PDB file with one MODEL, atoms N, CA, C and O in Angstrom:
MODEL        1
ATOM      1  N   UNK A   1     -73.879 -84.479  -1.058  1.00  0.00           N
ATOM      2  CA  UNK A   1     -73.344 -85.275  -2.132  1.00  0.00           C
ATOM      3  C   UNK A   1     -74.422 -86.300  -2.507  1.00  0.00           C
ATOM      4  O   UNK A   1     -74.324 -87.474  -2.149  1.00  0.00           O
ATOM      5  N   UNK A   2     -75.410 -85.860  -3.204  1.00  0.00           N
ATOM      6  CA  UNK A   2     -76.509 -86.746  -3.616  1.00  0.00           C
ATOM      7  C   UNK A   2     -76.152 -87.361  -4.953  1.00  0.00           C
ATOM      8  O   UNK A   2     -76.520 -86.845  -6.009  1.00  0.00           O
ATOM      9  N   UNK A   3     -75.442 -88.453  -4.899  1.00  0.00           N
ATOM     10  CA  UNK A   3     -75.145 -89.233  -6.108  1.00  0.00           C
ATOM     11  C   UNK A   3     -75.661 -90.651  -5.897  1.00  0.00           C
ATOM     12  O   UNK A   3     -75.820 -91.108  -4.765  1.00  0.00           O
ATOM     13  N   UNK A   4     -75.917 -91.331  -6.997  1.00  0.00           N
ATOM     14  CA  UNK A   4     -76.548 -92.632  -6.948  1.00  0.00           C
ATOM     15  C   UNK A   4     -75.730 -93.636  -6.129  1.00  0.00           C
ATOM     16  O   UNK A   4     -76.304 -94.475  -5.434  1.00  0.00           O
ATOM     17  N   UNK A   5     -74.382 -93.557  -6.204  1.00  0.00           N
ATOM     18  CA  UNK A   5     -73.585 -94.514  -5.498  1.00  0.00           C
ATOM     19  C   UNK A   5     -73.700 -94.405  -3.957  1.00  0.00           C
ATOM     20  O   UNK A   5     -73.491 -95.387  -3.245  1.00  0.00           O
ATOM     21  N   UNK A   6     -74.023 -93.234  -3.472  1.00  0.00           N
ATOM     22  CA  UNK A   6     -74.164 -93.018  -2.023  1.00  0.00           C
ATOM     23  C   UNK A   6     -75.615 -93.080  -1.586  1.00  0.00           C
ATOM     24  O   UNK A   6     -75.948 -93.700  -0.575  1.00  0.00           O
ATOM     25  N   UNK A   7     -76.473 -92.433  -2.357  1.00  0.00           N
ATOM     26  CA  UNK A   7     -77.894 -92.402  -2.036  1.00  0.00           C
ATOM     27  C   UNK A   7     -78.670 -92.916  -3.262  1.00  0.00           C
ATOM     28  O   UNK A   7     -78.875 -92.161  -4.213  1.00  0.00           O
ATOM     29  N   UNK A   8     -79.101 -94.178  -3.256  1.00  0.00           N
ATOM     30  CA  UNK A   8     -79.736 -94.748  -4.424  1.00  0.00           C
ATOM     31  C   UNK A   8     -81.048 -94.096  -4.848  1.00  0.00           C
ATOM     32  O   UNK A   8     -81.497 -94.304  -5.975  1.00  0.00           O
ATOM     33  N   UNK A   9     -81.669 -93.315  -3.974  1.00  0.00           N
ATOM     34  CA  UNK A   9     -82.948 -92.680  -4.307  1.00  0.00           C
ATOM     35  C   UNK A   9     -82.805 -91.405  -5.127  1.00  0.00           C
ATOM     36  O   UNK A   9     -83.815 -90.795  -5.478  1.00  0.00           O
ATOM     37  N   UNK A  10     -81.609 -90.993  -5.435  1.00  0.00           N
ATOM     38  CA  UNK A  10     -81.383 -89.754  -6.159  1.00  0.00           C
ATOM     39  C   UNK A  10     -80.990 -90.058  -7.603  1.00  0.00           C
ATOM     40  O   UNK A  10     -80.697 -91.199  -7.962  1.00  0.00           O
ATOM     41  N   UNK A  11     -80.993 -88.996  -8.426  1.00  0.00           N
ATOM     42  CA  UNK A  11     -80.601 -89.169  -9.820  1.00  0.00           C
ATOM     43  C   UNK A  11     -79.286 -88.447 -10.130  1.00  0.00           C
ATOM     44  O   UNK A  11     -78.957 -88.259 -11.301  1.00  0.00           O
ATOM     45  N   UNK A  12     -78.542 -88.045  -9.121  1.00  0.00           N
ATOM     46  CA  UNK A  12     -77.278 -87.391  -9.340  1.00  0.00           C
ATOM     47  C   UNK A  12     -76.201 -88.324  -9.830  1.00  0.00           C
ATOM     48  O   UNK A  12     -76.216 -89.514  -9.515  1.00  0.00           O
ATOM     49  N   UNK A  13     -75.260 -87.797 -10.601  1.00  0.00           N
ATOM     50  CA  UNK A  13     -74.144 -88.584 -11.123  1.00  0.00           C
ATOM     51  C   UNK A  13     -72.829 -87.959 -10.670  1.00  0.00           C
ATOM     52  O   UNK A  13     -72.802 -86.838 -10.162  1.00  0.00           O
ATOM     53  N   UNK A  14     -71.744 -88.700 -10.861  1.00  0.00           N
ATOM     54  CA  UNK A  14     -70.428 -88.152 -10.535  1.00  0.00           C
ATOM     55  C   UNK A  14     -70.107 -86.962 -11.402  1.00  0.00           C
ATOM     56  O   UNK A  14     -69.518 -85.992 -10.925  1.00  0.00           O
ATOM     57  N   UNK A  15     -70.480 -87.012 -12.664  1.00  0.00           N
ATOM     58  CA  UNK A  15     -70.181 -85.886 -13.593  1.00  0.00           C
ATOM     59  C   UNK A  15     -70.902 -84.626 -13.114  1.00  0.00           C
ATOM     60  O   UNK A  15     -70.301 -83.552 -13.077  1.00  0.00           O
ATOM     61  N   UNK A  16     -72.162 -84.739 -12.752  1.00  0.00           N
ATOM     62  CA  UNK A  16     -72.893 -83.587 -12.254  1.00  0.00           C
ATOM     63  C   UNK A  16     -72.297 -83.056 -10.966  1.00  0.00           C
ATOM     64  O   UNK A  16     -72.244 -81.844 -10.757  1.00  0.00           O
ATOM     65  N   UNK A  17     -71.848 -83.956 -10.099  1.00  0.00           N
ATOM     66  CA  UNK A  17     -71.216 -83.552  -8.849  1.00  0.00           C
ATOM     67  C   UNK A  17     -69.924 -82.785  -9.127  1.00  0.00           C
ATOM     68  O   UNK A  17     -69.685 -81.750  -8.506  1.00  0.00           O
ATOM     69  N   UNK A  18     -69.086 -83.271 -10.046  1.00  0.00           N
ATOM     70  CA  UNK A  18     -67.802 -82.629 -10.349  1.00  0.00           C
ATOM     71  C   UNK A  18     -68.030 -81.248 -10.999  1.00  0.00           C
ATOM     72  O   UNK A  18     -67.345 -80.278 -10.674  1.00  0.00           O
ATOM     73  N   UNK A  19     -69.005 -81.180 -11.922  1.00  0.00           N
ATOM     74  CA  UNK A  19     -69.328 -79.904 -12.570  1.00  0.00           C
ATOM     75  C   UNK A  19     -69.786 -78.887 -11.509  1.00  0.00           C
ATOM     76  O   UNK A  19     -69.322 -77.747 -11.501  1.00  0.00           O
ATOM     77  N   UNK A  20     -70.675 -79.295 -10.639  1.00  0.00           N
ATOM     78  CA  UNK A  20     -71.145 -78.387  -9.583  1.00  0.00           C
ATOM     79  C   UNK A  20     -70.024 -77.980  -8.649  1.00  0.00           C
ATOM     80  O   UNK A  20     -69.919 -76.815  -8.264  1.00  0.00           O
ATOM     81  N   UNK A  21     -69.193 -78.930  -8.288  1.00  0.00           N
ATOM     82  CA  UNK A  21     -68.049 -78.634  -7.394  1.00  0.00           C
ATOM     83  C   UNK A  21     -67.139 -77.591  -8.003  1.00  0.00           C
ATOM     84  O   UNK A  21     -66.774 -76.627  -7.331  1.00  0.00           O
ATOM     85  N   UNK A  22     -66.755 -77.762  -9.288  1.00  0.00           N
ATOM     86  CA  UNK A  22     -65.882 -76.816  -9.936  1.00  0.00           C
ATOM     87  C   UNK A  22     -66.546 -75.450 -10.163  1.00  0.00           C
ATOM     88  O   UNK A  22     -65.910 -74.402 -10.046  1.00  0.00           O
ATOM     89  N   UNK A  23     -67.842 -75.496 -10.490  1.00  0.00           N
ATOM     90  CA  UNK A  23     -68.569 -74.244 -10.735  1.00  0.00           C
ATOM     91  C   UNK A  23     -68.665 -73.390  -9.459  1.00  0.00           C
ATOM     92  O   UNK A  23     -68.782 -72.167  -9.541  1.00  0.00           O
ATOM     93  N   UNK A  24     -68.618 -74.011  -8.320  1.00  0.00           N
ATOM     94  CA  UNK A  24     -68.681 -73.218  -7.071  1.00  0.00           C
ATOM     95  C   UNK A  24     -67.320 -72.945  -6.480  1.00  0.00           C
ATOM     96  O   UNK A  24     -67.117 -71.891  -5.878  1.00  0.00           O
ATOM     97  N   UNK A  25     -66.369 -73.871  -6.634  1.00  0.00           N
ATOM     98  CA  UNK A  25     -65.050 -73.721  -6.006  1.00  0.00           C
ATOM     99  C   UNK A  25     -64.174 -72.747  -6.742  1.00  0.00           C
ATOM    100  O   UNK A  25     -63.549 -71.896  -6.109  1.00  0.00           O
ATOM    101  N   UNK A  26     -64.099 -72.832  -8.041  1.00  0.00           N
ATOM    102  CA  UNK A  26     -63.175 -71.977  -8.798  1.00  0.00           C
ATOM    103  C   UNK A  26     -63.488 -70.474  -8.624  1.00  0.00           C
ATOM    104  O   UNK A  26     -62.570 -69.708  -8.332  1.00  0.00           O
ATOM    105  N   UNK A  27     -64.741 -70.027  -8.792  1.00  0.00           N
ATOM    106  CA  UNK A  27     -64.995 -68.583  -8.548  1.00  0.00           C
ATOM    107  C   UNK A  27     -64.767 -68.181  -7.110  1.00  0.00           C
ATOM    108  O   UNK A  27     -64.338 -67.055  -6.859  1.00  0.00           O
ATOM    109  N   UNK A  28     -65.040 -69.068  -6.142  1.00  0.00           N
ATOM    110  CA  UNK A  28     -64.826 -68.719  -4.739  1.00  0.00           C
ATOM    111  C   UNK A  28     -63.346 -68.514  -4.470  1.00  0.00           C
ATOM    112  O   UNK A  28     -62.959 -67.538  -3.829  1.00  0.00           O
ATOM    113  N   UNK A  29     -62.517 -69.428  -4.955  1.00  0.00           N
ATOM    114  CA  UNK A  29     -61.078 -69.303  -4.746  1.00  0.00           C
ATOM    115  C   UNK A  29     -60.543 -68.055  -5.444  1.00  0.00           C
ATOM    116  O   UNK A  29     -59.720 -67.333  -4.881  1.00  0.00           O
ATOM    117  N   UNK A  30     -61.007 -67.800  -6.668  1.00  0.00           N
ATOM    118  CA  UNK A  30     -60.598 -66.637  -7.447  1.00  0.00           C
ATOM    119  C   UNK A  30     -60.881 -65.353  -6.648  1.00  0.00           C
ATOM    120  O   UNK A  30     -60.001 -64.501  -6.527  1.00  0.00           O
ATOM    121  N   UNK A  31     -62.066 -65.211  -6.118  1.00  0.00           N
ATOM    122  CA  UNK A  31     -62.449 -63.981  -5.411  1.00  0.00           C
ATOM    123  C   UNK A  31     -61.706 -63.878  -4.079  1.00  0.00           C
ATOM    124  O   UNK A  31     -61.283 -62.785  -3.704  1.00  0.00           O
ATOM    125  N   UNK A  32     -61.540 -64.972  -3.367  1.00  0.00           N
ATOM    126  CA  UNK A  32     -60.822 -64.911  -2.093  1.00  0.00           C
ATOM    127  C   UNK A  32     -59.365 -64.518  -2.322  1.00  0.00           C
ATOM    128  O   UNK A  32     -58.831 -63.707  -1.564  1.00  0.00           O
ATOM    129  N   UNK A  33     -58.707 -65.066  -3.341  1.00  0.00           N
ATOM    130  CA  UNK A  33     -57.356 -64.679  -3.627  1.00  0.00           C
ATOM    131  C   UNK A  33     -57.316 -63.236  -4.066  1.00  0.00           C
ATOM    132  O   UNK A  33     -56.384 -62.525  -3.691  1.00  0.00           O
ATOM    133  N   UNK A  34     -58.273 -62.766  -4.838  1.00  0.00           N
ATOM    134  CA  UNK A  34     -58.316 -61.394  -5.251  1.00  0.00           C
ATOM    135  C   UNK A  34     -58.437 -60.439  -4.060  1.00  0.00           C
ATOM    136  O   UNK A  34     -57.857 -59.353  -4.059  1.00  0.00           O
ATOM    137  N   UNK A  35     -59.186 -60.857  -3.067  1.00  0.00           N
ATOM    138  CA  UNK A  35     -59.316 -60.003  -1.902  1.00  0.00           C
ATOM    139  C   UNK A  35     -58.081 -60.020  -1.016  1.00  0.00           C
ATOM    140  O   UNK A  35     -57.848 -59.068  -0.270  1.00  0.00           O
ATOM    141  N   UNK A  36     -57.289 -61.072  -1.081  1.00  0.00           N
ATOM    142  CA  UNK A  36     -56.074 -61.188  -0.281  1.00  0.00           C
ATOM    143  C   UNK A  36     -54.800 -60.837  -1.064  1.00  0.00           C
ATOM    144  O   UNK A  36     -53.707 -60.853  -0.498  1.00  0.00           O
ATOM    145  N   UNK A  37     -54.933 -60.520  -2.364  1.00  0.00           N
ATOM    146  CA  UNK A  37     -53.770 -60.374  -3.211  1.00  0.00           C
ATOM    147  C   UNK A  37     -53.163 -58.959  -3.190  1.00  0.00           C
ATOM    148  O   UNK A  37     -52.347 -58.635  -4.053  1.00  0.00           O
ATOM    149  N   UNK A  38     -53.537 -58.136  -2.245  1.00  0.00           N
ATOM    150  CA  UNK A  38     -52.963 -56.793  -2.213  1.00  0.00           C
ATOM    151  C   UNK A  38     -51.470 -56.805  -1.958  1.00  0.00           C
ATOM    152  O   UNK A  38     -50.786 -55.816  -2.222  1.00  0.00           O
ATOM    153  N   UNK A  39     -50.947 -57.931  -1.438  1.00  0.00           N
ATOM    154  CA  UNK A  39     -49.538 -58.045  -1.164  1.00  0.00           C
ATOM    155  C   UNK A  39     -48.758 -58.439  -2.423  1.00  0.00           C
ATOM    156  O   UNK A  39     -47.529 -58.375  -2.419  1.00  0.00           O
ATOM    157  N   UNK A  40     -49.436 -58.840  -3.489  1.00  0.00           N
ATOM    158  CA  UNK A  40     -48.758 -59.221  -4.716  1.00  0.00           C
ATOM    159  C   UNK A  40     -48.381 -58.025  -5.571  1.00  0.00           C
ATOM    160  O   UNK A  40     -47.551 -58.157  -6.470  1.00  0.00           O
ATOM    161  N   UNK A  41     -48.959 -56.880  -5.320  1.00  0.00           N
ATOM    162  CA  UNK A  41     -48.749 -55.723  -6.147  1.00  0.00           C
ATOM    163  C   UNK A  41     -47.751 -54.740  -5.471  1.00  0.00           C
ATOM    164  O   UNK A  41     -47.726 -54.594  -4.249  1.00  0.00           O
ATOM    165  N   UNK A  42     -46.965 -54.100  -6.288  1.00  0.00           N
ATOM    166  CA  UNK A  42     -45.963 -53.167  -5.745  1.00  0.00           C
ATOM    167  C   UNK A  42     -46.602 -51.870  -5.254  1.00  0.00           C
ATOM    168  O   UNK A  42     -46.133 -51.256  -4.296  1.00  0.00           O
ATOM    169  N   UNK A  43     -47.677 -51.462  -5.924  1.00  0.00           N
ATOM    170  CA  UNK A  43     -48.366 -50.223  -5.511  1.00  0.00           C
ATOM    171  C   UNK A  43     -49.095 -50.451  -4.205  1.00  0.00           C
ATOM    172  O   UNK A  43     -49.610 -51.543  -3.968  1.00  0.00           O
ATOM    173  N   UNK A  44     -49.149 -49.432  -3.345  1.00  0.00           N
ATOM    174  CA  UNK A  44     -49.777 -49.655  -2.024  1.00  0.00           C
ATOM    175  C   UNK A  44     -51.306 -49.793  -2.106  1.00  0.00           C
ATOM    176  O   UNK A  44     -51.889 -50.615  -1.400  1.00  0.00           O
ATOM    177  N   UNK A  45     -51.953 -48.994  -2.962  1.00  0.00           N
ATOM    178  CA  UNK A  45     -53.418 -48.998  -3.067  1.00  0.00           C
ATOM    179  C   UNK A  45     -53.800 -49.482  -4.462  1.00  0.00           C
ATOM    180  O   UNK A  45     -53.740 -48.722  -5.428  1.00  0.00           O
ATOM    181  N   UNK A  46     -54.182 -50.713  -4.557  1.00  0.00           N
ATOM    182  CA  UNK A  46     -54.586 -51.321  -5.833  1.00  0.00           C
ATOM    183  C   UNK A  46     -56.096 -51.515  -5.828  1.00  0.00           C
ATOM    184  O   UNK A  46     -56.658 -51.995  -4.844  1.00  0.00           O
ATOM    185  N   UNK A  47     -56.756 -51.144  -6.924  1.00  0.00           N
ATOM    186  CA  UNK A  47     -58.193 -51.285  -6.955  1.00  0.00           C
ATOM    187  C   UNK A  47     -58.591 -52.757  -6.942  1.00  0.00           C
ATOM    188  O   UNK A  47     -57.801 -53.635  -7.288  1.00  0.00           O
ATOM    189  N   UNK A  48     -59.834 -53.004  -6.535  1.00  0.00           N
ATOM    190  CA  UNK A  48     -60.336 -54.361  -6.486  1.00  0.00           C
ATOM    191  C   UNK A  48     -60.416 -54.965  -7.869  1.00  0.00           C
ATOM    192  O   UNK A  48     -60.183 -56.164  -8.020  1.00  0.00           O
ATOM    193  N   UNK A  49     -60.737 -54.181  -8.886  1.00  0.00           N
ATOM    194  CA  UNK A  49     -60.843 -54.687 -10.250  1.00  0.00           C
ATOM    195  C   UNK A  49     -59.476 -55.142 -10.784  1.00  0.00           C
ATOM    196  O   UNK A  49     -59.400 -56.118 -11.530  1.00  0.00           O
ATOM    197  N   UNK A  50     -58.417 -54.453 -10.413  1.00  0.00           N
ATOM    198  CA  UNK A  50     -57.090 -54.904 -10.805  1.00  0.00           C
ATOM    199  C   UNK A  50     -56.693 -56.155 -10.052  1.00  0.00           C
ATOM    200  O   UNK A  50     -56.084 -57.057 -10.627  1.00  0.00           O
ATOM    201  N   UNK A  51     -57.030 -56.226  -8.765  1.00  0.00           N
ATOM    202  CA  UNK A  51     -56.744 -57.420  -8.012  1.00  0.00           C
ATOM    203  C   UNK A  51     -57.555 -58.617  -8.503  1.00  0.00           C
ATOM    204  O   UNK A  51     -57.110 -59.757  -8.372  1.00  0.00           O
ATOM    205  N   UNK A  52     -58.741 -58.371  -9.067  1.00  0.00           N
ATOM    206  CA  UNK A  52     -59.545 -59.430  -9.618  1.00  0.00           C
ATOM    207  C   UNK A  52     -58.879 -60.091 -10.837  1.00  0.00           C
ATOM    208  O   UNK A  52     -59.185 -61.234 -11.176  1.00  0.00           O
ATOM    209  N   UNK A  53     -57.998 -59.381 -11.466  1.00  0.00           N
ATOM    210  CA  UNK A  53     -57.274 -59.903 -12.640  1.00  0.00           C
ATOM    211  C   UNK A  53     -55.935 -60.529 -12.259  1.00  0.00           C
ATOM    212  O   UNK A  53     -55.044 -60.626 -13.103  1.00  0.00           O
ATOM    213  N   UNK A  54     -55.776 -60.949 -11.023  1.00  0.00           N
ATOM    214  CA  UNK A  54     -54.514 -61.467 -10.541  1.00  0.00           C
ATOM    215  C   UNK A  54     -53.945 -62.622 -11.342  1.00  0.00           C
ATOM    216  O   UNK A  54     -52.724 -62.698 -11.482  1.00  0.00           O
ATOM    217  N   UNK A  55     -54.772 -63.547 -11.889  1.00  0.00           N
ATOM    218  CA  UNK A  55     -54.128 -64.648 -12.662  1.00  0.00           C
ATOM    219  C   UNK A  55     -53.414 -64.167 -13.910  1.00  0.00           C
ATOM    220  O   UNK A  55     -52.389 -64.731 -14.293  1.00  0.00           O
ATOM    221  N   UNK A  56     -53.940 -63.134 -14.550  1.00  0.00           N
ATOM    222  CA  UNK A  56     -53.317 -62.615 -15.765  1.00  0.00           C
ATOM    223  C   UNK A  56     -52.004 -61.909 -15.454  1.00  0.00           C
ATOM    224  O   UNK A  56     -51.020 -62.067 -16.176  1.00  0.00           O
ATOM    225  N   UNK A  57     -51.992 -61.130 -14.375  1.00  0.00           N
ATOM    226  CA  UNK A  57     -50.747 -60.475 -13.992  1.00  0.00           C
ATOM    227  C   UNK A  57     -49.694 -61.488 -13.544  1.00  0.00           C
ATOM    228  O   UNK A  57     -48.508 -61.308 -13.823  1.00  0.00           O
ATOM    229  N   UNK A  58     -50.113 -62.547 -12.856  1.00  0.00           N
ATOM    230  CA  UNK A  58     -49.199 -63.562 -12.397  1.00  0.00           C
ATOM    231  C   UNK A  58     -48.640 -64.349 -13.589  1.00  0.00           C
ATOM    232  O   UNK A  58     -47.447 -64.652 -13.612  1.00  0.00           O
ATOM    233  N   UNK A  59     -49.468 -64.682 -14.568  1.00  0.00           N
ATOM    234  CA  UNK A  59     -49.003 -65.374 -15.767  1.00  0.00           C
ATOM    235  C   UNK A  59     -48.019 -64.491 -16.535  1.00  0.00           C
ATOM    236  O   UNK A  59     -46.985 -64.968 -17.003  1.00  0.00           O
ATOM    237  N   UNK A  60     -48.343 -63.213 -16.661  1.00  0.00           N
ATOM    238  CA  UNK A  60     -47.420 -62.283 -17.342  1.00  0.00           C
ATOM    239  C   UNK A  60     -46.084 -62.188 -16.628  1.00  0.00           C
ATOM    240  O   UNK A  60     -45.036 -62.146 -17.272  1.00  0.00           O
ATOM    241  N   UNK A  61     -46.113 -62.155 -15.310  1.00  0.00           N
ATOM    242  CA  UNK A  61     -44.894 -62.130 -14.516  1.00  0.00           C
ATOM    243  C   UNK A  61     -44.066 -63.414 -14.749  1.00  0.00           C
ATOM    244  O   UNK A  61     -42.856 -63.338 -14.960  1.00  0.00           O
ATOM    245  N   UNK A  62     -44.707 -64.567 -14.711  1.00  0.00           N
ATOM    246  CA  UNK A  62     -44.015 -65.844 -14.900  1.00  0.00           C
ATOM    247  C   UNK A  62     -43.421 -65.926 -16.304  1.00  0.00           C
ATOM    248  O   UNK A  62     -42.302 -66.409 -16.474  1.00  0.00           O
ATOM    249  N   UNK A  63     -44.163 -65.457 -17.317  1.00  0.00           N
ATOM    250  CA  UNK A  63     -43.643 -65.495 -18.694  1.00  0.00           C
ATOM    251  C   UNK A  63     -42.448 -64.572 -18.833  1.00  0.00           C
ATOM    252  O   UNK A  63     -41.439 -64.935 -19.438  1.00  0.00           O
ATOM    253  N   UNK A  64     -42.562 -63.393 -18.277  1.00  0.00           N
ATOM    254  CA  UNK A  64     -41.489 -62.436 -18.348  1.00  0.00           C
ATOM    255  C   UNK A  64     -40.241 -62.969 -17.602  1.00  0.00           C
ATOM    256  O   UNK A  64     -39.115 -62.800 -18.071  1.00  0.00           O
ATOM    257  N   UNK A  65     -40.451 -63.595 -16.469  1.00  0.00           N
ATOM    258  CA  UNK A  65     -39.360 -64.133 -15.656  1.00  0.00           C
ATOM    259  C   UNK A  65     -38.690 -65.295 -16.395  1.00  0.00           C
ATOM    260  O   UNK A  65     -37.466 -65.417 -16.349  1.00  0.00           O
ATOM    261  N   UNK A  66     -39.447 -66.138 -17.061  1.00  0.00           N
ATOM    262  CA  UNK A  66     -38.883 -67.293 -17.703  1.00  0.00           C
ATOM    263  C   UNK A  66     -38.149 -66.932 -18.995  1.00  0.00           C
ATOM    264  O   UNK A  66     -37.289 -67.699 -19.427  1.00  0.00           O
ATOM    265  N   UNK A  67     -38.452 -65.802 -19.627  1.00  0.00           N
ATOM    266  CA  UNK A  67     -37.772 -65.427 -20.843  1.00  0.00           C
ATOM    267  C   UNK A  67     -36.631 -64.422 -20.632  1.00  0.00           C
ATOM    268  O   UNK A  67     -35.956 -64.064 -21.597  1.00  0.00           O
ATOM    269  N   UNK A  68     -36.402 -63.968 -19.418  1.00  0.00           N
ATOM    270  CA  UNK A  68     -35.360 -63.036 -19.130  1.00  0.00           C
ATOM    271  C   UNK A  68     -34.044 -63.792 -18.868  1.00  0.00           C
ATOM    272  O   UNK A  68     -33.920 -64.443 -17.830  1.00  0.00           O
ATOM    273  N   UNK A  69     -33.067 -63.722 -19.776  1.00  0.00           N
ATOM    274  CA  UNK A  69     -31.833 -64.473 -19.608  1.00  0.00           C
ATOM    275  C   UNK A  69     -30.903 -63.893 -18.515  1.00  0.00           C
ATOM    276  O   UNK A  69     -30.021 -64.596 -18.022  1.00  0.00           O
ATOM    277  N   UNK A  70     -31.097 -62.646 -18.148  1.00  0.00           N
ATOM    278  CA  UNK A  70     -30.212 -62.030 -17.162  1.00  0.00           C
ATOM    279  C   UNK A  70     -30.699 -62.204 -15.742  1.00  0.00           C
ATOM    280  O   UNK A  70     -30.001 -61.832 -14.798  1.00  0.00           O
ATOM    281  N   UNK A  71     -31.882 -62.764 -15.573  1.00  0.00           N
ATOM    282  CA  UNK A  71     -32.451 -62.897 -14.233  1.00  0.00           C
ATOM    283  C   UNK A  71     -31.747 -64.054 -13.482  1.00  0.00           C
ATOM    284  O   UNK A  71     -31.607 -65.162 -14.001  1.00  0.00           O
ATOM    285  N   UNK A  72     -31.328 -63.764 -12.289  1.00  0.00           N
ATOM    286  CA  UNK A  72     -30.723 -64.806 -11.445  1.00  0.00           C
ATOM    287  C   UNK A  72     -31.802 -65.661 -10.829  1.00  0.00           C
ATOM    288  O   UNK A  72     -32.892 -65.179 -10.519  1.00  0.00           O
ATOM    289  N   UNK A  73     -31.505 -66.896 -10.658  1.00  0.00           N
ATOM    290  CA  UNK A  73     -32.435 -67.820  -9.987  1.00  0.00           C
ATOM    291  C   UNK A  73     -32.186 -67.750  -8.486  1.00  0.00           C
ATOM    292  O   UNK A  73     -31.213 -68.315  -7.987  1.00  0.00           O
ATOM    293  N   UNK A  74     -33.057 -67.061  -7.773  1.00  0.00           N
ATOM    294  CA  UNK A  74     -32.955 -66.962  -6.341  1.00  0.00           C
ATOM    295  C   UNK A  74     -34.255 -67.440  -5.731  1.00  0.00           C
ATOM    296  O   UNK A  74     -35.298 -67.441  -6.384  1.00  0.00           O
ATOM    297  N   UNK A  75     -34.188 -67.839  -4.497  1.00  0.00           N
ATOM    298  CA  UNK A  75     -35.379 -68.294  -3.782  1.00  0.00           C
ATOM    299  C   UNK A  75     -35.896 -67.138  -2.964  1.00  0.00           C
ATOM    300  O   UNK A  75     -35.219 -66.685  -2.041  1.00  0.00           O
ATOM    301  N   UNK A  76     -37.101 -66.641  -3.285  1.00  0.00           N
ATOM    302  CA  UNK A  76     -37.635 -65.526  -2.500  1.00  0.00           C
ATOM    303  C   UNK A  76     -38.096 -65.972  -1.131  1.00  0.00           C
ATOM    304  O   UNK A  76     -38.433 -67.137  -0.922  1.00  0.00           O
ATOM    305  N   UNK A  77     -38.108 -65.036  -0.203  1.00  0.00           N
ATOM    306  CA  UNK A  77     -38.565 -65.363   1.165  1.00  0.00           C
ATOM    307  C   UNK A  77     -40.042 -65.665   1.212  1.00  0.00           C
ATOM    308  O   UNK A  77     -40.482 -66.564   1.928  1.00  0.00           O
ATOM    309  N   UNK A  78     -40.820 -64.897   0.431  1.00  0.00           N
ATOM    310  CA  UNK A  78     -42.252 -65.176   0.304  1.00  0.00           C
ATOM    311  C   UNK A  78     -42.528 -65.396  -1.157  1.00  0.00           C
ATOM    312  O   UNK A  78     -41.938 -64.715  -1.995  1.00  0.00           O
ATOM    313  N   UNK A  79     -43.403 -66.321  -1.498  1.00  0.00           N
ATOM    314  CA  UNK A  79     -43.515 -66.750  -2.889  1.00  0.00           C
ATOM    315  C   UNK A  79     -43.943 -65.679  -3.859  1.00  0.00           C
ATOM    316  O   UNK A  79     -43.369 -65.600  -4.945  1.00  0.00           O
ATOM    317  N   UNK A  80     -44.919 -64.846  -3.538  1.00  0.00           N
ATOM    318  CA  UNK A  80     -45.438 -63.910  -4.504  1.00  0.00           C
ATOM    319  C   UNK A  80     -45.382 -62.445  -4.070  1.00  0.00           C
ATOM    320  O   UNK A  80     -46.081 -61.607  -4.641  1.00  0.00           O
ATOM    321  N   UNK A  81     -44.572 -62.130  -3.084  1.00  0.00           N
ATOM    322  CA  UNK A  81     -44.550 -60.749  -2.595  1.00  0.00           C
ATOM    323  C   UNK A  81     -43.922 -59.849  -3.649  1.00  0.00           C
ATOM    324  O   UNK A  81     -42.808 -60.106  -4.104  1.00  0.00           O
ATOM    325  N   UNK A  82     -44.613 -58.822  -4.028  1.00  0.00           N
ATOM    326  CA  UNK A  82     -44.094 -57.856  -5.007  1.00  0.00           C
ATOM    327  C   UNK A  82     -43.997 -58.428  -6.427  1.00  0.00           C
ATOM    328  O   UNK A  82     -43.105 -58.053  -7.188  1.00  0.00           O
ATOM    329  N   UNK A  83     -44.909 -59.332  -6.778  1.00  0.00           N
ATOM    330  CA  UNK A  83     -44.865 -59.931  -8.083  1.00  0.00           C
ATOM    331  C   UNK A  83     -45.194 -58.920  -9.162  1.00  0.00           C
ATOM    332  O   UNK A  83     -44.540 -58.880 -10.204  1.00  0.00           O
ATOM    333  N   UNK A  84     -46.183 -58.122  -8.921  1.00  0.00           N
ATOM    334  CA  UNK A  84     -46.698 -57.235  -9.971  1.00  0.00           C
ATOM    335  C   UNK A  84     -46.450 -55.782  -9.618  1.00  0.00           C
ATOM    336  O   UNK A  84     -46.815 -54.889 -10.383  1.00  0.00           O
TER     337      UNK A  84
ENDMDL
END
């Protein structure tokens, strides 16, 4: 964390630190969840490319769930098991 407030000999800023943090954290989290998201799909063998698109499938599921008037509000045992 080379920012001026901590290490005065550097030229780093908080903005640069936050940009770098997000640029490294978001793709890492996306890929890790994609590798672990095989439990979110109903099919037993899902390709890695489909698992890589997990945010879009999850958003579609949430939109479909929120617009379905016949769906009962129940608490699932696991939050995202069998979402897609």
